C-alpha positions as CSV (number, residue, x, y, z in Angstrom):
1,X,4.0,-17.5,-12.4
2,X,3.9,-20.8,-11.1
3,X,-0.3,-22.1,-11.1
4,X,0.3,-22.8,-7.5
5,X,1.3,-18.9,-6.3
6,X,-1.0,-17.3,-8.8
7,X,-3.6,-19.4,-6.9
8,X,-2.1,-18.8,-2.8
9,X,-2.0,-14.6,-3.6
10,X,-5.9,-14.8,-4.6
11,X,-6.9,-16.7,-1.3
12,X,-4.6,-14.5,0.2
13,X,-6.1,-11.2,-1.7
14,X,-9.6,-12.9,-0.9
15,X,-9.3,-13.3,2.3
16,X,-7.7,-9.7,3.0
17,X,-11.0,-8.3,1.2
18,X,-13.3,-10.7,3.7
19,X,-12.0,-9.3,6.6
20,X,-11.9,-5.5,5.5
21,X,-15.3,-6.0,4.4
22,X,-15.8,-7.8,7.5
23,X,-14.8,-4.8,10.1
24,X,-16.5,-1.7,7.2
25,X,-19.8,-4.3,7.9
26,X,-19.6,-4.6,11.3
27,X,-19.0,-0.6,12.2
28,X,-22.2,-0.2,10.3
29,X,-24.2,-2.3,12.7
30,X,-22.3,-0.4,16.5
31,X,-23.5,2.4,14.8
32,X,-26.6,1.8,14.0
33,X,-26.8,0.0,17.6
34,X,-25.3,3.2,19.3
35,X,-28.1,5.6,16.8
36,X,-31.0,3.5,18.5
37,X,-29.7,4.3,22.4
38,X,-33.3,7.3,23.3
39,X,-30.8,10.5,23.6
40,X,-32.3,12.7,26.6
41,X,-33.3,15.5,23.9
42,X,-35.5,14.2,22.2
43,X,-36.6,11.2,25.2
44,X,-40.6,13.3,26.4
45,X,-41.4,13.4,22.3
46,X,-40.2,10.3,21.7
47,X,-41.6,8.3,24.6
48,X,-45.0,9.9,23.7
49,X,-45.2,8.5,20.0
50,X,-44.0,5.4,21.0
51,X,-47.4,5.0,23.5
52,X,-49.5,6.6,21.2
53,X,-48.7,4.4,18.2
54,X,-49.3,1.7,21.0
55,X,-53.0,2.7,22.0
56,X,-53.8,3.9,19.4
57,X,-56.6,6.4,20.5
58,X,-59.8,6.8,19.2
59,X,-60.6,10.9,18.1
60,X,-62.6,11.2,20.7
61,X,-59.8,9.6,23.8
62,X,-56.8,10.8,21.9
63,X,-56.5,14.1,23.9
64,X,-56.7,13.2,27.3
65,X,-54.2,10.0,27.2
66,X,-52.0,13.3,24.8
67,X,-52.3,15.2,28.5
68,X,-51.1,11.9,30.7
69,X,-48.7,11.1,28.5
70,X,-47.4,13.8,29.1
71,X,-47.7,15.1,32.0
72,X,-46.0,11.0,32.5
73,X,-42.8,12.0,30.2
74,X,-42.0,14.8,31.9
75,X,-41.9,12.3,34.6
76,X,-39.2,9.3,32.8
77,X,-37.3,12.4,31.5
78,X,-36.5,13.1,35.3
79,X,-35.0,9.5,35.5
80,X,-34.2,9.4,33.0
81,X,-31.8,12.4,33.7
82,X,-31.0,11.8,37.0
83,X,-29.6,7.8,36.1
84,X,-27.6,9.1,33.5
85,X,-26.4,11.8,36.2
86,X,-25.5,8.4,38.4
87,X,-23.9,7.2,35.6
88,X,-21.5,9.5,34.8
89,X,-20.8,10.3,38.3
90,X,-20.3,6.7,38.8
91,X,-18.0,6.6,36.1
92,X,-15.9,9.5,37.3
93,X,-14.9,7.5,40.7
94,X,-14.0,4.1,38.6
95,X,-10.7,7.0,36.4
96,X,-10.1,7.9,39.7
97,X,-10.2,4.9,40.9
98,X,-8.0,3.7,38.2
99,X,-5.7,6.5,38.0
100,X,-3.8,5.4,41.6
101,X,-2.7,2.4,39.5
102,X,-3.1,2.3,36.5
103,X,0.5,3.8,34.1
104,X,-0.3,7.3,32.5
105,X,-0.3,5.6,29.2
106,X,-2.8,3.5,29.8
107,X,-5.1,6.0,31.6
108,X,-4.6,8.2,28.0
109,X,-5.7,5.0,26.6
110,X,-8.5,4.5,29.6
111,X,-8.9,8.7,28.7
112,X,-9.2,8.3,24.3
113,X,-11.5,4.9,24.4
114,X,-14.3,6.8,27.1
115,X,-14.3,9.8,25.0
116,X,-15.9,7.6,22.6
117,X,-18.5,5.6,24.1
118,X,-19.2,9.7,25.1
119,X,-19.6,10.9,21.7
120,X,-21.6,7.0,20.6
121,X,-23.9,8.3,23.2
122,X,-25.0,12.1,22.9
123,X,-25.5,10.6,19.0
124,X,-22.2,11.4,17.5
125,X,-21.2,8.5,16.1
126,X,-17.7,8.3,14.5
127,X,-18.2,8.8,11.1
128,X,-21.6,8.6,10.9
129,X,-24.2,11.1,11.4
130,X,-25.4,12.8,14.9
131,X,-28.2,10.5,15.8
132,X,-31.6,12.7,14.5
133,X,-29.7,13.0,11.8
134,X,-31.1,11.3,8.8
135,X,-29.8,10.8,5.7
136,X,-32.2,12.8,2.3
137,X,-34.9,11.4,2.2
138,X,-36.0,9.9,5.4
139,X,-39.1,10.8,7.4
140,X,-40.8,13.8,7.0
141,X,-40.9,17.5,7.8
142,X,-43.1,18.3,11.0
143,X,-45.1,15.1,10.8
144,X,-44.2,11.7,13.1
145,X,-41.5,9.2,11.2
146,X,-43.0,6.3,9.2
147,X,-44.5,3.4,11.2
148,X,-41.6,0.9,10.3
149,X,-39.1,3.4,12.2
150,X,-37.0,1.7,15.7
151,X,-38.4,3.8,18.2
152,X,-37.1,3.1,21.4
153,X,-37.9,4.2,24.9
Protein backbone atom coordinates (compact mmCIF):
# COMPACT_ATOMS: atom_id res chain seq x y z
CA UNK A 1 0.00 0.00 0.00
CA UNK A 2 1.28 3.46 -0.92
CA UNK A 3 2.24 5.77 1.95
CA UNK A 4 -0.32 8.42 0.85
CA UNK A 5 -3.17 5.87 0.81
CA UNK A 6 -2.06 4.47 4.17
CA UNK A 7 -2.01 7.96 5.72
CA UNK A 8 -5.46 8.73 4.30
CA UNK A 9 -6.85 5.46 5.66
CA UNK A 10 -5.39 6.13 9.12
CA UNK A 11 -6.80 9.67 9.16
CA UNK A 12 -10.25 8.47 8.06
CA UNK A 13 -10.26 5.71 10.70
CA UNK A 14 -9.21 8.20 13.38
CA UNK A 15 -11.98 10.60 12.34
CA UNK A 16 -14.57 7.79 12.40
CA UNK A 17 -13.48 6.59 15.86
CA UNK A 18 -13.54 10.19 17.15
CA UNK A 19 -17.10 10.67 15.87
CA UNK A 20 -18.27 7.46 17.55
CA UNK A 21 -16.60 8.36 20.86
CA UNK A 22 -17.99 11.91 20.70
CA UNK A 23 -21.52 10.59 20.23
CA UNK A 24 -21.16 8.20 23.15
CA UNK A 25 -19.81 10.93 25.44
CA UNK A 26 -22.60 13.35 24.43
CA UNK A 27 -25.23 10.66 25.14
CA UNK A 28 -23.73 9.95 28.54
CA UNK A 29 -23.73 13.66 29.44
CA UNK A 30 -27.37 14.06 28.37
CA UNK A 31 -28.45 11.03 30.40
CA UNK A 32 -26.69 12.45 33.44
CA UNK A 33 -28.45 15.79 33.00
CA UNK A 34 -31.85 14.15 32.69
CA UNK A 35 -31.13 11.98 35.73
CA UNK A 36 -30.55 15.15 37.76
CA UNK A 37 -34.14 16.27 37.12
CA UNK A 38 -36.11 15.47 40.26
CA UNK A 39 -38.98 13.06 39.87
CA UNK A 40 -42.35 13.58 41.52
CA UNK A 41 -41.76 10.39 43.50
CA UNK A 42 -38.80 11.69 45.47
CA UNK A 43 -39.60 15.40 45.58
CA UNK A 44 -40.45 15.70 49.29
CA UNK A 45 -37.46 13.82 50.75
CA UNK A 46 -35.11 15.59 48.33
CA UNK A 47 -36.59 18.99 49.26
CA UNK A 48 -36.09 18.32 52.96
CA UNK A 49 -32.59 16.90 52.48
CA UNK A 50 -31.40 19.89 50.43
CA UNK A 51 -32.69 22.42 52.94
CA UNK A 52 -31.44 20.49 55.97
CA UNK A 53 -27.96 20.48 54.44
CA UNK A 54 -28.15 24.19 53.63
CA UNK A 55 -29.45 25.15 57.08
CA UNK A 56 -27.33 22.71 59.08
CA UNK A 57 -29.48 23.20 62.20
CA UNK A 58 -28.18 22.84 65.72
CA UNK A 59 -29.34 19.64 67.45
CA UNK A 60 -31.92 21.53 69.51
CA UNK A 61 -33.34 23.17 66.32
CA UNK A 62 -33.44 20.03 64.20
CA UNK A 63 -36.91 18.76 65.17
CA UNK A 64 -38.58 22.16 64.66
CA UNK A 65 -36.77 22.78 61.36
CA UNK A 66 -37.64 19.31 60.08
CA UNK A 67 -41.33 19.81 60.99
CA UNK A 68 -41.46 23.12 59.11
CA UNK A 69 -39.68 21.64 56.09
CA UNK A 70 -41.99 18.63 56.08
CA UNK A 71 -45.06 20.85 56.07
CA UNK A 72 -43.70 23.03 53.27
CA UNK A 73 -42.35 20.13 51.22
CA UNK A 74 -45.86 18.69 51.00
CA UNK A 75 -47.14 22.02 49.63
CA UNK A 76 -44.24 22.29 47.19
CA UNK A 77 -44.79 18.71 46.02
CA UNK A 78 -48.42 19.59 45.32
CA UNK A 79 -47.35 22.60 43.28
CA UNK A 80 -44.85 20.45 41.41
CA UNK A 81 -47.56 17.90 40.59
CA UNK A 82 -49.87 20.67 39.35
CA UNK A 83 -47.07 22.02 37.16
CA UNK A 84 -46.38 18.58 35.70
CA UNK A 85 -50.09 18.10 34.93
CA UNK A 86 -50.30 21.53 33.28
CA UNK A 87 -47.26 20.69 31.15
CA UNK A 88 -48.86 17.38 30.11
CA UNK A 89 -52.11 19.14 29.20
CA UNK A 90 -50.17 21.66 27.11
CA UNK A 91 -48.26 18.88 25.34
CA UNK A 92 -51.51 17.03 24.58
CA UNK A 93 -52.97 20.26 23.18
CA UNK A 94 -49.87 20.75 21.02
CA UNK A 95 -50.12 17.23 19.62
CA UNK A 96 -53.83 17.63 18.88
CA UNK A 97 -53.25 20.87 17.01
CA UNK A 98 -50.26 19.51 15.09
CA UNK A 99 -52.23 16.42 14.08
CA UNK A 100 -54.43 18.63 11.88
CA UNK A 101 -51.47 19.68 9.70
CA UNK A 102 -48.87 16.89 9.93
CA UNK A 103 -48.76 13.74 7.85
CA UNK A 104 -49.18 10.32 9.45
CA UNK A 105 -45.44 9.68 9.13
CA UNK A 106 -44.62 12.98 10.83
CA UNK A 107 -47.04 12.21 13.67
CA UNK A 108 -45.41 8.81 14.18
CA UNK A 109 -41.98 10.49 14.43
CA UNK A 110 -43.38 13.11 16.81
CA UNK A 111 -44.98 10.42 19.00
CA UNK A 112 -41.72 8.46 19.17
CA UNK A 113 -39.77 11.58 20.15
CA UNK A 114 -42.32 12.62 22.77
CA UNK A 115 -42.48 9.11 24.28
CA UNK A 116 -38.71 9.04 24.52
CA UNK A 117 -38.69 12.45 26.22
CA UNK A 118 -41.39 11.29 28.64
CA UNK A 119 -39.41 8.16 29.54
CA UNK A 120 -36.36 10.32 30.21
CA UNK A 121 -38.36 12.75 32.34
CA UNK A 122 -39.70 9.88 34.43
CA UNK A 123 -36.29 8.46 35.16
CA UNK A 124 -35.99 5.83 32.44
CA UNK A 125 -33.25 7.04 30.12
CA UNK A 126 -32.79 4.76 27.13
CA UNK A 127 -29.95 2.34 27.73
CA UNK A 128 -29.29 3.51 31.27
CA UNK A 129 -30.36 3.03 34.85
CA UNK A 130 -33.55 4.71 35.99
CA UNK A 131 -33.68 7.66 38.35
CA UNK A 132 -32.72 6.65 41.84
CA UNK A 133 -30.84 3.54 40.77
CA UNK A 134 -27.18 3.61 41.59
CA UNK A 135 -24.16 1.64 40.56
CA UNK A 136 -23.02 -0.94 43.02
CA UNK A 137 -21.12 0.65 45.89
CA UNK A 138 -22.57 4.17 45.51
CA UNK A 139 -24.58 5.97 48.16
CA UNK A 140 -25.56 4.85 51.62
CA UNK A 141 -28.25 2.36 52.42
CA UNK A 142 -30.92 3.87 54.63
CA UNK A 143 -29.03 7.13 55.17
CA UNK A 144 -28.47 10.38 53.34
CA UNK A 145 -26.43 10.34 50.14
CA UNK A 146 -22.76 11.32 50.25
CA UNK A 147 -22.11 15.08 50.65
CA UNK A 148 -20.80 15.48 47.10
CA UNK A 149 -24.08 14.42 45.45
CA UNK A 150 -25.81 16.85 43.07
CA UNK A 151 -29.10 17.46 44.85
CA UNK A 152 -31.40 19.76 42.96
CA UNK A 153 -34.93 20.73 43.71
